[in-house]
mmCIF file as Biopython writes it, N, C-alpha, C and O atoms, coordinates in Angstrom:
data_model
#
loop_
_atom_site.group_PDB
_atom_site.id
_atom_site.type_symbol
_atom_site.label_atom_id
_atom_site.label_alt_id
_atom_site.label_comp_id
_atom_site.label_asym_id
_atom_site.label_entity_id
_atom_site.label_seq_id
_atom_site.pdbx_PDB_ins_code
_atom_site.Cartn_x
_atom_site.Cartn_y
_atom_site.Cartn_z
_atom_site.occupancy
_atom_site.B_iso_or_equiv
_atom_site.auth_seq_id
_atom_site.auth_asym_id
_atom_site.pdbx_PDB_model_num
ATOM 1   N N  . MET A ? 1  ? -116.252 -67.965 32.355  1.0 0.0 1  A 1 
ATOM 2   C CA . MET A ? 1  ? -117.200 -66.936 31.852  1.0 0.0 1  A 1 
ATOM 3   C C  . MET A ? 1  ? -116.118 -65.643 31.787  1.0 0.0 1  A 1 
ATOM 4   O O  . MET A ? 1  ? -116.174 -64.877 30.825  1.0 0.0 1  A 1 
ATOM 5   N N  . LYS A ? 2  ? -115.354 -65.485 32.619  1.0 0.0 2  A 1 
ATOM 6   C CA . LYS A ? 2  ? -114.501 -64.236 32.561  1.0 0.0 2  A 1 
ATOM 7   C C  . LYS A ? 2  ? -113.612 -63.988 31.482  1.0 0.0 2  A 1 
ATOM 8   O O  . LYS A ? 2  ? -113.303 -62.832 31.196  1.0 0.0 2  A 1 
ATOM 9   N N  . LEU A ? 3  ? -113.115 -65.093 30.776  1.0 0.0 3  A 1 
ATOM 10  C CA . LEU A ? 3  ? -112.420 -65.081 29.753  1.0 0.0 3  A 1 
ATOM 11  C C  . LEU A ? 3  ? -113.116 -64.685 28.704  1.0 0.0 3  A 1 
ATOM 12  O O  . LEU A ? 3  ? -112.633 -63.785 28.017  1.0 0.0 3  A 1 
ATOM 13  N N  . ILE A ? 4  ? -114.380 -65.252 28.348  1.0 0.0 4  A 1 
ATOM 14  C CA . ILE A ? 4  ? -115.125 -64.987 27.186  1.0 0.0 4  A 1 
ATOM 15  C C  . ILE A ? 4  ? -115.707 -63.337 27.236  1.0 0.0 4  A 1 
ATOM 16  O O  . ILE A ? 4  ? -115.855 -62.607 26.256  1.0 0.0 4  A 1 
ATOM 17  N N  . GLY A ? 5  ? -115.911 -63.083 28.302  1.0 0.0 5  A 1 
ATOM 18  C CA . GLY A ? 5  ? -116.247 -61.722 28.662  1.0 0.0 5  A 1 
ATOM 19  C C  . GLY A ? 5  ? -115.091 -60.623 28.025  1.0 0.0 5  A 1 
ATOM 20  O O  . GLY A ? 5  ? -115.318 -59.682 27.263  1.0 0.0 5  A 1 
ATOM 21  N N  . LYS A ? 6  ? -113.893 -61.022 28.546  1.0 0.0 6  A 1 
ATOM 22  C CA . LYS A ? 6  ? -112.794 -60.397 28.235  1.0 0.0 6  A 1 
ATOM 23  C C  . LYS A ? 6  ? -112.477 -60.302 26.648  1.0 0.0 6  A 1 
ATOM 24  O O  . LYS A ? 6  ? -112.116 -59.250 26.119  1.0 0.0 6  A 1 
ATOM 25  N N  . ILE A ? 7  ? -112.639 -61.426 26.007  1.0 0.0 7  A 1 
ATOM 26  C CA . ILE A ? 7  ? -112.388 -61.418 24.628  1.0 0.0 7  A 1 
ATOM 27  C C  . ILE A ? 7  ? -113.678 -60.904 24.120  1.0 0.0 7  A 1 
ATOM 28  O O  . ILE A ? 7  ? -113.540 -60.441 22.988  1.0 0.0 7  A 1 
ATOM 29  N N  . ILE A ? 8  ? -114.853 -60.831 24.562  1.0 0.0 8  A 1 
ATOM 30  C CA . ILE A ? 8  ? -115.874 -59.993 23.761  1.0 0.0 8  A 1 
ATOM 31  C C  . ILE A ? 8  ? -115.400 -58.495 23.917  1.0 0.0 8  A 1 
ATOM 32  O O  . ILE A ? 8  ? -115.396 -57.760 22.930  1.0 0.0 8  A 1 
ATOM 33  N N  . LEU A ? 9  ? -114.995 -58.038 25.178  1.0 0.0 9  A 1 
ATOM 34  C CA . LEU A ? 9  ? -114.644 -56.833 25.450  1.0 0.0 9  A 1 
ATOM 35  C C  . LEU A ? 9  ? -113.682 -56.151 24.518  1.0 0.0 9  A 1 
ATOM 36  O O  . LEU A ? 9  ? -113.713 -54.976 24.153  1.0 0.0 9  A 1 
ATOM 37  N N  . LYS A ? 10 ? -112.772 -57.147 24.178  1.0 0.0 10 A 1 
ATOM 38  C CA . LYS A ? 10 ? -111.494 -56.712 23.282  1.0 0.0 10 A 1 
ATOM 39  C C  . LYS A ? 10 ? -111.924 -56.448 21.965  1.0 0.0 10 A 1 
ATOM 40  O O  . LYS A ? 10 ? -111.602 -55.447 21.324  1.0 0.0 10 A 1 
ATOM 41  N N  . VAL A ? 11 ? -112.866 -57.618 21.458  1.0 0.0 11 A 1 
ATOM 42  C CA . VAL A ? 11 ? -113.308 -57.548 20.055  1.0 0.0 11 A 1 
ATOM 43  C C  . VAL A ? 11 ? -114.136 -56.138 19.928  1.0 0.0 11 A 1 
ATOM 44  O O  . VAL A ? 11 ? -113.768 -55.253 19.156  1.0 0.0 11 A 1 
ATOM 45  N N  . PHE A ? 12 ? -115.151 -56.037 20.666  1.0 0.0 12 A 1 
ATOM 46  C CA . PHE A ? 12 ? -115.737 -54.767 20.825  1.0 0.0 12 A 1 
ATOM 47  C C  . PHE A ? 12 ? -115.118 -53.271 20.752  1.0 0.0 12 A 1 
ATOM 48  O O  . PHE A ? 12 ? -115.571 -52.296 20.152  1.0 0.0 12 A 1 
ATOM 49  N N  . LEU A ? 13 ? -114.045 -53.371 21.476  1.0 0.0 13 A 1 
ATOM 50  C CA . LEU A ? 13 ? -113.043 -52.294 21.461  1.0 0.0 13 A 1 
ATOM 51  C C  . LEU A ? 13 ? -112.044 -52.020 20.069  1.0 0.0 13 A 1 
ATOM 52  O O  . LEU A ? 13 ? -111.597 -50.915 19.761  1.0 0.0 13 A 1 
ATOM 53  N N  . ALA A ? 14 ? -111.840 -53.134 19.411  1.0 0.0 14 A 1 
ATOM 54  C CA . ALA A ? 14 ? -111.221 -53.255 18.370  1.0 0.0 14 A 1 
ATOM 55  C C  . ALA A ? 14 ? -112.141 -52.589 17.279  1.0 0.0 14 A 1 
ATOM 56  O O  . ALA A ? 14 ? -111.846 -51.594 16.616  1.0 0.0 14 A 1 
ATOM 57  N N  . VAL A ? 15 ? -113.377 -53.360 17.207  1.0 0.0 15 A 1 
ATOM 58  C CA . VAL A ? 15 ? -114.529 -52.894 16.297  1.0 0.0 15 A 1 
ATOM 59  C C  . VAL A ? 15 ? -114.810 -51.229 16.433  1.0 0.0 15 A 1 
ATOM 60  O O  . VAL A ? 15 ? -114.956 -50.520 15.437  1.0 0.0 15 A 1 
ATOM 61  N N  . PHE A ? 16 ? -114.855 -50.804 17.581  1.0 0.0 16 A 1 
ATOM 62  C CA . PHE A ? 16 ? -115.230 -49.316 17.707  1.0 0.0 16 A 1 
ATOM 63  C C  . PHE A ? 16 ? -114.077 -48.802 17.360  1.0 0.0 16 A 1 
ATOM 64  O O  . PHE A ? 16 ? -114.260 -47.921 16.520  1.0 0.0 16 A 1 
ATOM 65  N N  . ALA A ? 17 ? -112.706 -48.984 17.684  1.0 0.0 17 A 1 
ATOM 66  C CA . ALA A ? 17 ? -111.577 -48.316 17.315  1.0 0.0 17 A 1 
ATOM 67  C C  . ALA A ? 17 ? -111.529 -48.091 15.845  1.0 0.0 17 A 1 
ATOM 68  O O  . ALA A ? 17 ? -111.295 -46.982 15.365  1.0 0.0 17 A 1 
ATOM 69  N N  . LEU A ? 18 ? -111.818 -49.465 14.937  1.0 0.0 18 A 1 
ATOM 70  C CA . LEU A ? 18 ? -111.835 -49.323 13.522  1.0 0.0 18 A 1 
ATOM 71  C C  . LEU A ? 18 ? -112.810 -48.404 13.050  1.0 0.0 18 A 1 
ATOM 72  O O  . LEU A ? 18 ? -112.546 -47.584 12.172  1.0 0.0 18 A 1 
ATOM 73  N N  . PHE A ? 19 ? -113.960 -48.504 13.606  1.0 0.0 19 A 1 
ATOM 74  C CA . PHE A ? 19 ? -115.211 -47.658 13.031  1.0 0.0 19 A 1 
ATOM 75  C C  . PHE A ? 19 ? -114.693 -46.094 13.322  1.0 0.0 19 A 1 
ATOM 76  O O  . PHE A ? 19 ? -114.960 -45.251 12.466  1.0 0.0 19 A 1 
ATOM 77  N N  . ALA A ? 20 ? -114.003 -45.726 14.440  1.0 0.0 20 A 1 
ATOM 78  C CA . ALA A ? 20 ? -113.826 -44.350 14.914  1.0 0.0 20 A 1 
ATOM 79  C C  . ALA A ? 20 ? -112.739 -43.955 13.758  1.0 0.0 20 A 1 
ATOM 80  O O  . ALA A ? 20 ? -112.990 -43.019 12.999  1.0 0.0 20 A 1 
ATOM 81  N N  . VAL A ? 21 ? -111.820 -44.516 13.676  1.0 0.0 21 A 1 
ATOM 82  C CA . VAL A ? 21 ? -110.662 -44.344 12.464  1.0 0.0 21 A 1 
ATOM 83  C C  . VAL A ? 21 ? -111.275 -44.127 10.998  1.0 0.0 21 A 1 
ATOM 84  O O  . VAL A ? 21 ? -110.957 -43.214 10.237  1.0 0.0 21 A 1 
ATOM 85  N N  . THR A ? 22 ? -112.263 -45.191 10.732  1.0 0.0 22 A 1 
ATOM 86  C CA . THR A ? 22 ? -112.647 -45.187 9.314   1.0 0.0 22 A 1 
ATOM 87  C C  . THR A ? 22 ? -113.667 -43.779 9.247   1.0 0.0 22 A 1 
ATOM 88  O O  . THR A ? 22 ? -113.551 -42.930 8.363   1.0 0.0 22 A 1 
ATOM 89  N N  . PHE A ? 23 ? -114.514 -43.723 10.174  1.0 0.0 23 A 1 
ATOM 90  C CA . PHE A ? 23 ? -115.332 -42.440 10.256  1.0 0.0 23 A 1 
ATOM 91  C C  . PHE A ? 23 ? -114.667 -40.965 10.001  1.0 0.0 23 A 1 
ATOM 92  O O  . PHE A ? 23 ? -115.007 -40.041 9.261   1.0 0.0 23 A 1 
ATOM 93  N N  . THR A ? 24 ? -113.504 -41.135 10.980  1.0 0.0 24 A 1 
ATOM 94  C CA . THR A ? 24 ? -112.724 -39.692 10.927  1.0 0.0 24 A 1 
ATOM 95  C C  . THR A ? 24 ? -112.163 -39.569 9.314   1.0 0.0 24 A 1 
ATOM 96  O O  . THR A ? 24 ? -112.208 -38.486 8.731   1.0 0.0 24 A 1 
ATOM 97  N N  . VAL A ? 25 ? -111.839 -40.321 8.917   1.0 0.0 25 A 1 
ATOM 98  C CA . VAL A ? 25 ? -111.140 -40.590 7.527   1.0 0.0 25 A 1 
ATOM 99  C C  . VAL A ? 25 ? -112.235 -39.858 6.591   1.0 0.0 25 A 1 
ATOM 100 O O  . VAL A ? 25 ? -112.062 -38.858 5.893   1.0 0.0 25 A 1 
ATOM 101 N N  . TYR A ? 26 ? -113.215 -40.497 6.736   1.0 0.0 26 A 1 
ATOM 102 C CA . TYR A ? 26 ? -114.599 -40.264 5.895   1.0 0.0 26 A 1 
ATOM 103 C C  . TYR A ? 26 ? -115.051 -38.849 5.983   1.0 0.0 26 A 1 
ATOM 104 O O  . TYR A ? 26 ? -115.282 -38.175 4.979   1.0 0.0 26 A 1 
ATOM 105 N N  . PHE A ? 27 ? -115.197 -38.329 7.431   1.0 0.0 27 A 1 
ATOM 106 C CA . PHE A ? 27 ? -115.718 -37.365 7.727   1.0 0.0 27 A 1 
ATOM 107 C C  . PHE A ? 27 ? -114.823 -36.168 7.271   1.0 0.0 27 A 1 
ATOM 108 O O  . PHE A ? 27 ? -115.361 -35.129 6.888   1.0 0.0 27 A 1 
ATOM 109 N N  . PHE A ? 28 ? -113.617 -36.283 7.303   1.0 0.0 28 A 1 
ATOM 110 C CA . PHE A ? 28 ? -112.729 -35.104 7.137   1.0 0.0 28 A 1 
ATOM 111 C C  . PHE A ? 28 ? -111.952 -35.390 5.587   1.0 0.0 28 A 1 
ATOM 112 O O  . PHE A ? 28 ? -110.866 -34.894 5.288   1.0 0.0 28 A 1 
ATOM 113 N N  . ASN A ? 29 ? -112.680 -36.205 4.782   1.0 0.0 29 A 1 
ATOM 114 C CA . ASN A ? 29 ? -112.377 -36.488 3.582   1.0 0.0 29 A 1 
ATOM 115 C C  . ASN A ? 29 ? -110.584 -36.650 3.359   1.0 0.0 29 A 1 
ATOM 116 O O  . ASN A ? 29 ? -109.937 -36.220 2.405   1.0 0.0 29 A 1 
ATOM 117 N N  . LEU A ? 30 ? -110.123 -37.323 4.432   1.0 0.0 30 A 1 
ATOM 118 C CA . LEU A ? 30 ? -108.634 -37.500 4.585   1.0 0.0 30 A 1 
ATOM 119 C C  . LEU A ? 30 ? -107.969 -38.232 3.316   1.0 0.0 30 A 1 
ATOM 120 O O  . LEU A ? 30 ? -106.850 -37.971 2.874   1.0 0.0 30 A 1 
ATOM 121 N N  . ASP A ? 31 ? -108.783 -39.113 2.852   1.0 0.0 31 A 1 
ATOM 122 C CA . ASP A ? 31 ? -108.270 -40.051 1.773   1.0 0.0 31 A 1 
ATOM 123 C C  . ASP A ? 31 ? -107.905 -39.252 0.473   1.0 0.0 31 A 1 
ATOM 124 O O  . ASP A ? 31 ? -106.819 -39.407 -0.086  1.0 0.0 31 A 1 
ATOM 125 N N  . MET A ? 32 ? -108.888 -38.374 0.017   1.0 0.0 32 A 1 
ATOM 126 C CA . MET A ? 32 ? -108.652 -37.525 -0.989  1.0 0.0 32 A 1 
ATOM 127 C C  . MET A ? 32 ? -107.597 -36.424 -0.799  1.0 0.0 32 A 1 
ATOM 128 O O  . MET A ? 32 ? -106.955 -35.950 -1.736  1.0 0.0 32 A 1 
ATOM 129 N N  . LYS A ? 33 ? -107.465 -36.039 0.529   1.0 0.0 33 A 1 
ATOM 130 C CA . LYS A ? 33 ? -106.491 -35.030 0.716   1.0 0.0 33 A 1 
ATOM 131 C C  . LYS A ? 33 ? -105.271 -35.404 0.528   1.0 0.0 33 A 1 
ATOM 132 O O  . LYS A ? 33 ? -104.515 -34.687 -0.127  1.0 0.0 33 A 1 
ATOM 133 N N  . ALA A ? 34 ? -104.850 -36.601 1.069   1.0 0.0 34 A 1 
ATOM 134 C CA . ALA A ? 34 ? -103.969 -37.534 1.024   1.0 0.0 34 A 1 
ATOM 135 C C  . ALA A ? 34 ? -103.471 -37.861 -0.446  1.0 0.0 34 A 1 
ATOM 136 O O  . ALA A ? 34 ? -102.287 -37.870 -0.784  1.0 0.0 34 A 1 
ATOM 137 N N  . THR A ? 35 ? -104.420 -38.097 -1.167  1.0 0.0 35 A 1 
ATOM 138 C CA . THR A ? 35 ? -104.353 -38.401 -2.617  1.0 0.0 35 A 1 
ATOM 139 C C  . THR A ? 35 ? -103.963 -36.977 -3.526  1.0 0.0 35 A 1 
ATOM 140 O O  . THR A ? 35 ? -103.108 -37.057 -4.408  1.0 0.0 35 A 1 
ATOM 141 N N  . SER A ? 36 ? -104.543 -35.894 -3.284  1.0 0.0 36 A 1 
ATOM 142 C CA . SER A ? 36 ? -103.961 -34.702 -3.886  1.0 0.0 36 A 1 
ATOM 143 C C  . SER A ? 36 ? -102.691 -34.093 -3.431  1.0 0.0 36 A 1 
ATOM 144 O O  . SER A ? 36 ? -102.162 -33.183 -4.068  1.0 0.0 36 A 1 
ATOM 145 N N  . LEU A ? 37 ? -102.136 -34.632 -2.219  1.0 0.0 37 A 1 
ATOM 146 C CA . LEU A ? 37 ? -100.694 -34.437 -2.231  1.0 0.0 37 A 1 
ATOM 147 C C  . LEU A ? 37 ? -99.765  -35.362 -2.676  1.0 0.0 37 A 1 
ATOM 148 O O  . LEU A ? 37 ? -98.585  -35.065 -2.861  1.0 0.0 37 A 1 
ATOM 149 N N  . LEU A ? 38 ? -100.301 -36.641 -2.890  1.0 0.0 38 A 1 
ATOM 150 C CA . LEU A ? 38 ? -99.327  -37.636 -3.791  1.0 0.0 38 A 1 
ATOM 151 C C  . LEU A ? 38 ? -99.600  -37.288 -5.303  1.0 0.0 38 A 1 
ATOM 152 O O  . LEU A ? 38 ? -98.845  -37.896 -6.061  1.0 0.0 38 A 1 
ATOM 153 N N  . GLU A ? 39 ? -100.426 -36.522 -5.864  1.0 0.0 39 A 1 
ATOM 154 C CA . GLU A ? 39 ? -100.997 -36.506 -7.314  1.0 0.0 39 A 1 
ATOM 155 C C  . GLU A ? 39 ? -99.624  -35.958 -7.947  1.0 0.0 39 A 1 
ATOM 156 O O  . GLU A ? 39 ? -99.330  -36.562 -8.978  1.0 0.0 39 A 1 
ATOM 157 N N  . PRO A ? 40 ? -98.791  -35.038 -7.601  1.0 0.0 40 A 1 
ATOM 158 C CA . PRO A ? 40 ? -97.585  -34.783 -8.507  1.0 0.0 40 A 1 
ATOM 159 C C  . PRO A ? 40 ? -96.734  -35.994 -8.577  1.0 0.0 40 A 1 
ATOM 160 O O  . PRO A ? 40 ? -96.277  -36.396 -9.647  1.0 0.0 40 A 1 
ATOM 161 N N  . LEU A ? 41 ? -96.548  -36.505 -7.582  1.0 0.0 41 A 1 
ATOM 162 C CA . LEU A ? 41 ? -95.594  -37.746 -7.702  1.0 0.0 41 A 1 
ATOM 163 C C  . LEU A ? 41 ? -96.300  -39.019 -8.711  1.0 0.0 41 A 1 
ATOM 164 O O  . LEU A ? 41 ? -95.574  -39.761 -9.373  1.0 0.0 41 A 1 
ATOM 165 N N  . PHE A ? 42 ? -97.541  -39.117 -8.713  1.0 0.0 42 A 1 
ATOM 166 C CA . PHE A ? 42 ? -98.096  -39.958 -9.697  1.0 0.0 42 A 1 
ATOM 167 C C  . PHE A ? 42 ? -97.958  -39.613 -11.097 1.0 0.0 42 A 1 
ATOM 168 O O  . PHE A ? 42 ? -97.657  -40.386 -12.007 1.0 0.0 42 A 1 
ATOM 169 N N  . ILE A ? 43 ? -98.234  -38.248 -11.187 1.0 0.0 43 A 1 
ATOM 170 C CA . ILE A ? 43 ? -98.142  -37.471 -12.601 1.0 0.0 43 A 1 
ATOM 171 C C  . ILE A ? 43 ? -96.844  -37.860 -12.950 1.0 0.0 43 A 1 
ATOM 172 O O  . ILE A ? 43 ? -96.775  -38.619 -13.917 1.0 0.0 43 A 1 
ATOM 173 N N  . LYS A ? 44 ? -95.746  -37.516 -12.381 1.0 0.0 44 A 1 
ATOM 174 C CA . LYS A ? 44 ? -94.302  -37.437 -12.888 1.0 0.0 44 A 1 
ATOM 175 C C  . LYS A ? 44 ? -94.031  -38.964 -13.183 1.0 0.0 44 A 1 
ATOM 176 O O  . LYS A ? 44 ? -93.403  -39.193 -14.216 1.0 0.0 44 A 1 
ATOM 177 N N  . HIS A ? 45 ? -94.417  -40.023 -12.421 1.0 0.0 45 A 1 
ATOM 178 C CA . HIS A ? 45 ? -94.353  -41.379 -12.685 1.0 0.0 45 A 1 
ATOM 179 C C  . HIS A ? 45 ? -94.978  -41.857 -14.027 1.0 0.0 45 A 1 
ATOM 180 O O  . HIS A ? 45 ? -94.378  -42.318 -14.998 1.0 0.0 45 A 1 
ATOM 181 N N  . TYR A ? 46 ? -96.207  -41.666 -13.884 1.0 0.0 46 A 1 
ATOM 182 C CA . TYR A ? 46 ? -96.806  -42.019 -15.053 1.0 0.0 46 A 1 
ATOM 183 C C  . TYR A ? 46 ? -96.602  -41.399 -16.397 1.0 0.0 46 A 1 
ATOM 184 O O  . TYR A ? 46 ? -96.657  -42.042 -17.446 1.0 0.0 46 A 1 
ATOM 185 N N  . ASP A ? 47 ? -96.421  -40.416 -16.333 1.0 0.0 47 A 1 
ATOM 186 C CA . ASP A ? 47 ? -96.032  -39.474 -17.424 1.0 0.0 47 A 1 
ATOM 187 C C  . ASP A ? 47 ? -94.544  -39.905 -18.143 1.0 0.0 47 A 1 
ATOM 188 O O  . ASP A ? 47 ? -94.323  -39.792 -19.348 1.0 0.0 47 A 1 
ATOM 189 N N  . SER A ? 48 ? -93.718  -40.346 -17.287 1.0 0.0 48 A 1 
ATOM 190 C CA . SER A ? 48 ? -92.403  -40.808 -17.744 1.0 0.0 48 A 1 
ATOM 191 C C  . SER A ? 48 ? -92.649  -42.262 -18.313 1.0 0.0 48 A 1 
ATOM 192 O O  . SER A ? 48 ? -91.728  -42.648 -19.032 1.0 0.0 48 A 1 
ATOM 193 N N  . MET A ? 49 ? -93.537  -43.018 -18.171 1.0 0.0 49 A 1 
ATOM 194 C CA . MET A ? 49 ? -93.706  -44.432 -18.524 1.0 0.0 49 A 1 
ATOM 195 C C  . MET A ? 49 ? -93.619  -44.347 -20.281 1.0 0.0 49 A 1 
ATOM 196 O O  . MET A ? 49 ? -94.102  -43.416 -20.925 1.0 0.0 49 A 1 
ATOM 197 N N  . GLU A ? 50 ? -93.026  -45.314 -20.773 1.0 0.0 50 A 1 
ATOM 198 C CA . GLU A ? 50 ? -93.162  -45.540 -22.212 1.0 0.0 50 A 1 
ATOM 199 C C  . GLU A ? 50 ? -94.328  -46.176 -22.600 1.0 0.0 50 A 1 
ATOM 200 O O  . GLU A ? 50 ? -94.754  -47.023 -21.816 1.0 0.0 50 A 1 
ATOM 201 N N  . ARG A ? 51 ? -94.913  -45.986 -23.563 1.0 0.0 51 A 1 
ATOM 202 C CA . ARG A ? 51 ? -96.418  -46.241 -23.916 1.0 0.0 51 A 1 
ATOM 203 C C  . ARG A ? 51 ? -96.279  -46.712 -25.459 1.0 0.0 51 A 1 
ATOM 204 O O  . ARG A ? 51 ? -95.682  -46.101 -26.345 1.0 0.0 51 A 1 
ATOM 205 N N  . LYS A ? 52 ? -97.015  -48.022 -25.580 1.0 0.0 52 A 1 
ATOM 206 C CA . LYS A ? 52 ? -97.215  -48.697 -26.929 1.0 0.0 52 A 1 
ATOM 207 C C  . LYS A ? 52 ? -98.359  -47.914 -27.835 1.0 0.0 52 A 1 
ATOM 208 O O  . LYS A ? 52 ? -98.371  -47.781 -29.059 1.0 0.0 52 A 1 
ATOM 209 N N  . TYR A ? 53 ? -99.300  -47.444 -26.876 1.0 0.0 53 A 1 
ATOM 210 C CA . TYR A ? 53 ? -100.460 -46.930 -27.668 1.0 0.0 53 A 1 
ATOM 211 C C  . TYR A ? 53 ? -100.682 -45.660 -27.110 1.0 0.0 53 A 1 
ATOM 212 O O  . TYR A ? 53 ? -100.475 -45.437 -25.917 1.0 0.0 53 A 1 
ATOM 213 N N  . TYR A ? 54 ? -101.140 -44.710 -27.999 1.0 0.0 54 A 1 
ATOM 214 C CA . TYR A ? 54 ? -101.239 -43.488 -27.509 1.0 0.0 54 A 1 
ATOM 215 C C  . TYR A ? 54 ? -102.873 -43.043 -27.966 1.0 0.0 54 A 1 
ATOM 216 O O  . TYR A ? 54 ? -103.356 -43.227 -29.083 1.0 0.0 54 A 1 
ATOM 217 N N  . LEU A ? 55 ? -103.564 -42.415 -26.788 1.0 0.0 55 A 1 
ATOM 218 C CA . LEU A ? 55 ? -104.994 -42.163 -27.146 1.0 0.0 55 A 1 
ATOM 219 C C  . LEU A ? 55 ? -105.099 -40.896 -27.961 1.0 0.0 55 A 1 
ATOM 220 O O  . LEU A ? 55 ? -106.197 -40.507 -28.359 1.0 0.0 55 A 1 
#
């Protein structure tokens, strides 16, 4: 029974840690802040691609 309790505790802690990380990313809008930092690299890369069709 102690083994099952330890496993359940570890699973609970892992789920709680994952929730804490995703909530922090959501609360501070960190995904869009990271995207805005990388945007110049994306623009440079995709603007330099050869295109078959132009809109």
